[in-house]
N, C-alpha and C positions, 0 to 999 in steps of 0.2 A: 807092626809098630816100629816107628823110627828109633834110631839109637839115641840115648840121652845126650850124647855130645852134639850130634847133628841138630837135634830138636832144640837144645839150649841155644845154639847159634841162631836158629830160626826165630826163637822167641825173643832174642835180643834185638834182631832186626825187625821184628814184627811191629814194634810200637815205638817210633821215634818220639822222645819226650812223652812216653806213655802215661806217666803220672800227671801230665798237664792236659791230657786228652780225656774228656769225660766219656762214659760208656755210650752216650747218645751218638757218638761219632760212628759207631758200628752200624752198617746198613742192614737192610732186611735179609739180603742174601747171606751175609756172614752169620747173622743170628739164626737163620734157618738151618745153616750147615752145622752150627754149634748144637742145635737141638737134635739133629740127626745123630750126632756123636754121643750126646749125653742123656737123651731121653730113655733109650733102652736100658732096662735093669740088667746089668752084667755081673756075673759072679767074680770075674777077675778084675776088670778095669773099673776105676772110680766113675760113678755116674753123677747125675745132677744132684742127688741127695747128698753126696759127699761134698760137692761144691757148696751146697746150701749150709752144711755144717761148718765148713771153713769160713763162711761169711757170717757165722754167728746165729743162724736161725735155729729155733728150738723145735723139738719133736712135733708138737701140735701144728706149728706153722708149716713144717715140711709136709705133714699129712694133709693139710689144706691144699697145698700146691699139687698134691698127688692126684686130686680129682680133676685137675685141669688137663685139657687135651694136649697142651704143650707146656709141661712143667718147667722146662729150662727157660723158655721165653718169658713165662710168667715170673719166674724167679729173678731174671735180669731186670725186668720192668719194676718189680717191687724194690729191688736193691737200688736202682736209680732214684726212685721216689724217696726211699728211706734215708739214703746217704748221698745226696746230690753232690757233695764235695769229695766224698771218698770213693764213689763208684767210678773208677777210671779203667781205661784199657790196660794200663801198666799193672794195676792190681790184679785184674782178671788173668793176665798172662802169667804172673807169678804164681797165682793159685793153681792154674792148670799145670804148671811145671812142678809145683809141690805135690800135686796129685798124680804125677808121672803120666799125664796124658800128653806124651810127646807126639803121639799120632795126630792129635788135634793141632798142636803147634806147627807141626811139619806141613800139614795139609792147608791150614788157614793162615799161616804166617804171612805170605805175600799179600793176601787180601786184607788182613788186619793192618798191615803196614800201609797199604794203599789208602784205606779208609782214614787212617790217622793223618797221612800227608794231605789228603783233600780237606780234612777238617781244619788243620792248621793253616793251610793256604787260604781257605775261606775266611778264617778269623783275621788273618793278616790283611786280606783285601778289604774287609770291613773297616779295619783300623785306618787303612790308607785312604778310603773313600769318605771317612767321617768328616763332616764340615768342621773347619777350624773355628774354635771359639776364642774370640779375643776378649779378655776380661773387661777392657775399657768400654766395650759396647754391649756387654751381656745385659739383656733386658731384665734379668733377675736382680741386678744391682742398681739401685737408684743412682742416676747421674747427678742428682742434686742432693743437698742435705735435707731431704723432705721429711725424714723421720726424727730430725733433731729440732728441739725447741718448738714442740707442737702444743704444749699446754702452758698455762699462765705461770707455773712455777718450775718449768723445765730449765735445765742448764742449756743455754743456747748452743754450746759446743757438744752437747750430747753425752757428757761425761757422767752426769747423775740424773737420769730420766726420772720424772715424777711417777710414783707408783700409787695405786689405789686399791681399796678393799673391794669395790664393786663398780662396774659400769652400769649406768642406768639407761635402759632402752625405753623410750617414751615418745609419744607424739605431742605436738605443740598444744593441743587442746587439753592435755593432762598436766600442764606445767604447774598448776596450783597444787596438785597432789604431790608432785616432785618437790616443790618448795616445802611442803609439810614434812616430807621424808627427810629433807636436809635438816630441818629443825629437830626432828625426833632422833635421828641417827648420828648426826655430826655434832650438834650443839647440846648434847646431854652426856651422861656418864658413859654411853656406848663409845663415843669418840671415834666413830668410823669415818673413813675418808672415801667419799663417793666421787665418781667421775660423771659429771653432768655436762653434756656436750655444749650447751649454750653458755654455761658459766666457765668451764675449764679449758676448752679448746680454742686456740688462737685462730682467727680468720685467715683466709688466703691459702688454704691447703686442700688437697684432694680428699673429699669426704670419705670415699670408700677405702682408700689406702690408710688414712689416719684411724678410721673406725676399726679396721682389722688389726692394726698395730696395738691399739688400746685394749681391745677385747682379748687378744691372744697373749700379749706380752706385758701389759701394764696393770691389768686388773685380775684379781684372783677369782672373782665371781661376776655374774651379771644378773641384775634384777630386771625383769620384763614387766612393764606396767601395762596390764591388759584392759582394754575397753573397746567399744565399738569403733572408735576412731583409730585405735591401734591396727585393726584389721584392714584399714584402707591405706596404711602408710607403707610405702615401698622401702623407706629407710629402716623401719622397724622389722619388716619382713627379712631384709638382708641381714641385719644384726642378729636376729634370732636364729636363722638358719646357719649363719657362720659360727655362732657359739655352740650350737648343737653338733656341728661337724667336728668341733674340737673335743667334744665329750659325748660320743655316741651312747645313747641310752641313759644319758645324764648320770653315768656311773661315778663321775667325779663330783657330783652335786655342784656343778659349776653354775647351772642356770636355775634361777628362782622366779617363777611366775607370780605376779601380784595382781589380783583383780581389784581395781580401784573404784569401779562403778557398776551399777546394775546394767546388764547387757541385754539387748534385743536380738543381737546376732548370735550365731553359734560360737561356742568357745573354740579357739584354734586347735585343730586336730593334732598338730605336731607337738602340742604341749599337754595333751590329755594324760599322758603317762607319768607326768611329774606332779608331785604334791604342790597344791596351790595355797598361797597366803591370801585369804579372802577378807578384804577391808570392808566389804559390804555386809558381812554377817554381824548383826548387832549383838548377838549372843557371845561372840568371841572377840569382839573389837577391842576390848580392854587388854587382851594379850597380844594383839596384832604386832605392835612395834617391838616388843620383847622377843617374840618368836622370830621375826624377820632379822633382828640384830644378831641373835644367837646363830641363826643359820648362816649369816655372813661371816661370823667369827670362826666357824668350823674350818679347820685346815683343808 
């Protein structure tokens, strides 16, 4: 076993900026060599179980690793997965020093240092070769004021955008039902504010961009008016899938399907898992608008 003084020097040189180098930088050869040192259960030298305890692993977790053919390798992999930001080469070197495994530091110091240098050089090269992003031409930033002044009551300068309780997803053939919805939800004591595309959105803008903006940022909920005609509408299909992508599994109760007519076609499969408000059910029709209004008022 190397002297503590010599090994300490080796460990210092072993990992340049070691705390900035994740454990993934160590290649297979170094890991294999570490396993050869730590896997054997020794009465005198600290083995892989001592390293596991220093890393905070409990007894049962260590016993689980014991059944693995390469417990040291398995331990290092688990540490990487458990603490992606804390599993660094520098931390490993300090732990080996604390366990007085100066023999490992003396033997593997040059290899660990080489691994760290290669990792840092690769990262530096990736940074150098990364394409320059110029904010003025970044495609993610609209080059026009496209999202300002998009509804009839918007501030043209975009300072106070118009907000809504719900976006209404519908096809043109169901506009009469939407007009009834406006009367029942906006012009009664419910006093809800609905976003009806044909009424509230100004012409001359990109349909897909504006629709996404309204559904995601301007409307708390979305009502989907379901009918056979809805199933043939590309716009309705896009709006529904976009809303579902914002609320997977409808866990935020963001999307509310409303069946407005008797249907000959099959109900859309992507909405089957969400409770439906059925306007066609004569037995429950008297409660329909109250139920819908309250579902839109839920935070």
